[in-house]
N, C-alpha and C positions, 0 to 999 in steps of 0.2 A: 504494500499499499504506500503510495507516494504522499508527500506532504500536503498537497491540495486536498487529497482523499481524506486524510486525517483531520485536517480542519473542517472538512464538510461534514464528516460523521459526527465530529465533537459538537459542531453546531446543532446538528439534527437531534442528537441525543439530549443536549441540554435544553433545546426548545420542547422536546417531547416530555422531559421531566417537569419543566416549569409549567407546561401547558396542563399536565395531569394534577401537579401539586397545587396549582393555584385554585382549583376547584375546592379541594378539602381546606386549604389555608384560608380562602375566603370565608367558607362556612364556619371554620374554627374561630375566625376573628369575630364574625358578626353575630353568631347564634347566642354566646353567653350574654351579651347585652339584651337581646331579646328575651332571654330566659328570666332575667333579672326583671325587666319590665313587666312581663306577664305575671311574676310572682308578686311584684309589688302592686298591680292593678287588683289582683285576686284579694290582697290584704285590704286595700282602699276600699274596695266594693263589697267586701265580705262575700265574695263569689268563688264557690268551689271550682267552677269550671276552669278559672285561670290558673289556680293552683295545679290542677291536674294538667293543664296545658304545659305549664313550666316543667313538671315532672316527666312528661312524655317528650318533650323536646330535648331535655337533659340525657334521656335514655339514648336516643338517636345520636345525639351530640357526641357521646363517648365512643361510638363506632367510627365516627368521622375523624375524631381526634387520634385514634389508634392509627388509621390509615395516613393521616398527616404526618406523624412521627416517623413512619416508614419512608415516605417520599421526601420528607425534610432532611433525613439522614442520607437518602440517596443524592440529594443536591450537594451537601457538604462532601460526600465522598467523590462526587463528579468534579466538584471545583478543584480538588487536590490531584485528581488522575488526569483530567481533561485539559486543565488550564493552570499547569504548574508555574508558568512565568507570571501569570497574574497574581497567584497566590504569593509568590516569592517577592513580587514588587509590592503588592498592596497588603499582604498579610500583617505585617507589623503596624502598619498605619490605621487600618480598619478592623482590627481583631476584637476591639473593645465592644462594639455594638454586637459582633457575633456571639461573644460571651454573654452579654447582657440579655440577648434574645433567648439563649438557653435557660438563664436565670428566671426569666418572665415566665417561660413555658412551665418550668417546675414549680413556680409560685401558683400559677394557674392550676396545675394538675392536682397539687396538695389540697388546696381548698374545694375543688371539684369533688375529689374523692371524699372530704368530710361532708360536703353538702349532700352527697348522695347516701352516705353511710347513716346520716342523721335525720333522714326524712321523717321517720315517724318517733323521734326522740325529743322534739321541741314542741312543747305545748303552746309556745309563743312564736307565731309564724314570722313576726318581725325580726326576732332575733336569728331565725333561720335565714331570712333574707339577707341578713349582713354577711353571710358566707359567700354570697353571690358577688359581692363588691370586689373582692380580690381576684375572683374568677374572671369578671369582665375586664378588670383592669390589667390583669396578666395576659389575656388573650390580646387585647388591643395594643399593649406595649410590646408584645412579640411582633406584631406587624409594624409598629413604630421602629424597632431596631433593626430589623432585617431590610426595611424599606430604606433605612439611612445608608446600608450598604449599597443598595442600588442607586441611591441619590450620589453617592460618592463616585461611582463609575461614570455617571453622567457629568459631574463637575467635581473632579478631583482636586483636592488642595490639602494642605496640612503638612507639607514635606517639600523639600528640594531634592531635585535629581542631578547629581553631579556624577558624571561618566558612569552612568548606569547604575549608580548606587543611591540609596535613600538617605539624606542627611536632614538635620533639624526637624525630626518628625514631631508632630503635634496631633495626637490621636482626637482631642476635642475639636481642633479646627477642622480635622477631617470629617468629624461627624456633622458639625453644623456648617455644612456647605450650602451654597446658594439654592441648590435643587431640593434640599431637605423640606423646608416648610411646605411647599405646595405638593410635593411628592407624598410625603407622609400623610397629610390631611386628605388627599384625594384617595388614596389606597384605604385609609381607615374607614372613611365615610361610605365609600363604594361597597366595601364589605358588609357594612350595616344594611345598606340599601339592597344588595343582592341577597343576602340571607333572608331579609323581610319578604321579597318577593318570591323566593324559593318556598318558604313556608306557606306564603299565600297561596301559591299554586297547589300545595298539597291539601289545604283546607278547601280550595274550590273544587278540587277533584273528588273529595270525600262527600261534599254537597251534592255533586252530580250523580254520586253513586247511591245517595238516599241514606247516607249514615246519619248519626245523631245531629240533628238540625241545629239546636240552640249552641251546642259546644262549637261546632265547626263554623257557624255564622260568627260567633265572638272571635274565634281565632282569626278568620278571614278578614273581618273589619279591623281588627288591632293590627295585623301585619300590613295590610293595605295602607292603612293611615301612617304607619311608621315608614312605609316604603315611599310614600308620598313626601314625607318630611325629609327623608335622607336623599331623595332623587332631587329635590330643590337644592339642598346643600351641595350635592354633587356638580350640579349646573353651575352654581357660584364658583366653586373651586376649580371646575373645568376653565373657568374664564380666567382666574388667577394663573393656572397652569399655561395657558396660551400666551400670556403676558410674559411668564417666565421664558418660555421657549424663544420668544421674540427677542429677548435681552440677552440670553446666555447660549441657546442652541438654535440660532436661526436657520441653519441648514436642515434641521429636523422639521421645523415649522414649515419651510419653503417645500420640502419634499412631501409632507403630509397634505400640503394645500395645492400641490402642483402649481406653485408660484415660481415661474421660471426667470422673470426679470424684475429687477429692482424697480419699484415705482411707488409713486404717492397715491393715495386714493385706491389702493389694491382691492379688487373684488374677492369675495369669498366663494370658492368653487366647491359645490357639493354635488356628489355623485359623478356620473360621466365615465368616459373610456378613453384611455391614453392610446392613440394609434399612430405610430411613427412620429412621437413627439407632439402630435396635434391632439387637443382635447375635445372630444366629441360628446354630445347629449348631455352636457353637464348644466347644473342650475347655477347661474352666477348672481350672488348678492352684491350688487355695487357697493363700494367702500367697506364691505363687510369684514375683510381680512385686516385693513388698517384699524378699524375700531376694535376688533378683537385683540390685535396685537398692542395697540397703544392707547385705546379709548378716545382716539381721534379719527374721524372718517378720512381726513386728508393727510395722515401721517405716512412716511415712506417706510415701506416693508422691504427688507432685504430679500432678494430672490436668489435661485441657484446659480445665476451667472456670476456671482460674486465668490464662488468656491471651485475648487479643482474637482474634476470628475471623480478622482480616486477618493475624495472625502464626502461625496454626496450619498445619503442612505438611498436604499432601494425605494423606488417610487410607488411600489404596490402598497406602501403604508397607508396611502390616501384612502383605499378601500377599508383598512382597518378603522381609520378615522371615521368614515361614513357609517359603517356598522355600528360602532360604539355610539355615536351621536345619535343615530337614528333610533336605536333601540332605547337608549336613555330618554329621549324626548316622548317616544310612544309609551313607555312605562310611567312617566310622569303624568301624561294626559290620561291614561287608563286608570291609574290609581285616583287622580282627581275626580274624574268622572264618577267612579264607583263610590268614593267617600261622600261627595255631594249627593249622589243618587240614593245611596242608603239614608243619609241624614234627612233628605227631603222625601224619602219613601216613594222613589220613581220605580215603577213596575219593572222596568227593563233590567235594573240592576240585579234582580234575582232570576232572569231568564237563563235558559241553557246555554245559549250562544255566547251570552256576556260572561258566564263563568268559565266557558271553554277559552275565552280570550285570557283570563286570569290564570288558567292553567298552563296556558302557552308562556305566560310571563316568566315563569321559573326558568325554563330552559333558555328562553331568550336573554334573560339577565346573565346566565352563566356565559353565553356566547359573547355578550358585550364586555364582560370581564376578560375573556380570553383575547378578544380583539384589542382591547386596551393594553394588555401586557405584550402583544405581538407589536403594537404600534410603539410602545416604549423600547423594547429590547431591539427589535429590528431597526427602529428609527435612530439608534445610537451608533449603528454600523457605519463605517468599518472599524469601530474602536471597541475595545473592552473597557479601557480607560480613556475617556474622551481627550483627544490631543496628546496622549503620552504613548499608549500601548495598543498596537492594531490587533484585530482578532487573529489574523493569520500568524502573528508573531507571539501570540500568547498560547496558542494551542500545543498539545502534545504532539510528538512525532512517533508515538506508538502505532504499530500496524494492526492493532487488535480492536480498534474502537468500533468497527462494524459489528464484531462479535458481540461487544457489550451493548450495542444498540439493541440487537435482538433479544438478549437475555433481560435487559431491563424493560423492553416492551412486552415481554412475556409476563414479568412481575407485575406491571401496572394493569395489564389486562386481568390477571387473577385478583388483584386488590380491588379494580372496579367492579368486577361482577360479584366478588365475595362481599363487599361492603353493601351493595344494593340488595343482595339475597339475605344478608343478615338484618338489614333494616326492615325488609319486606316481611321476614319470618317473626321479628320481634314484635311488630305491631299487629300482624295478622293473628299471632297466638293470643294477644292481649288487647282486644278492641276497647275503644274508650267507653263503650256503653257498659261493659263488664266492670271496668275500673270505677266509673262512676257509680254504679250500683254497690260495689264493694266498700267504697268509701262512705255511701250513705248508710249501709248496714253497719258499719263500724262506728258512725256517729250516733246511730239508734241505739246500739248496745251501750255506749258510753253514757248516754242520757238515762237509761234504765238503771 
């Protein structure tokens, strides 16, 4: 296997691992907060449905955490095996958040275990709720710390490179790089949003199948309402992300927007097809890109004409941008209509066709997350460390990467099928109707 093939298979394996891991990582970050909110609502309203909702979500969450640990370990292994020069150059600089991410995960796991073990040992549910605070914080800070590493790759700082060696290393300066605020905020909030819409799709599906109406109606309304809130926050943070790119990574913004020539009053290009350098069938919003990048419709936006061809990211990231934004806007509109429709008691909000739209919202949200990560990772190319270390120079020279690709692909297939099967069996054998009836019987026994 030649050098070019090693780089290619290293990239494919890393992309496969990240694409699979990001599903479980996103759920792992978002679900704990939703569990805590459901538990809190149950206490506030003195409603047993929300307490049961929190418990059932927790049981499913444990399965996804287990898979996330395996895929997260795979990423750490692959960083060392596939990208040794990156680890050699950046390991001393950005090792601190990697360690802190592991600490945050163990912090979350310990309190999650205590929360599960003490389900029926707390007479005061408010005290039991307190255990969920470190679980939610640990999950969110796991995302914060690992995203800091990704931000460092996009805006490396905190060291000087002298004759290929790192000197004057400052780990804190490396962590608090220009990309960190927007990237961390965007990742964490989109995890909350995606998790809410995934859980909403499950609730809508159970309603379509005629399961317990009241329980699933409450679950659906809660998750869609939270999804709406987080989708609005995502849109605001997306605007900040665009302004960051215009300032610090203009080549990524220009590639994502097919902005070829530097100009003032640049239009925003949505959709379309690129045919031999010509943009066809696109929707052009006049002055849109200038406003997105600089909050000024007449501002100048740097185009791809200002960069070497070897430094320009792959132009297909435009499609990733379109997918991400379109699904985000659709889910925002869908959740808004549902929340208002439920509040105003509009009949269509309970129709089968509308519930099927919400069922599809879960998979669509996962696709949006995938598109966003592909936009970020591919949009940084041809760099591993932007402006410092190219991808082709960071990859391993091993001739066995293609074999590793097949082995890891098999592992992910088993993990994916196994986790879905485990979740299906867990909830099929313990339907919510039975759990609610058992809890009602327990309460009746206590009253006697």
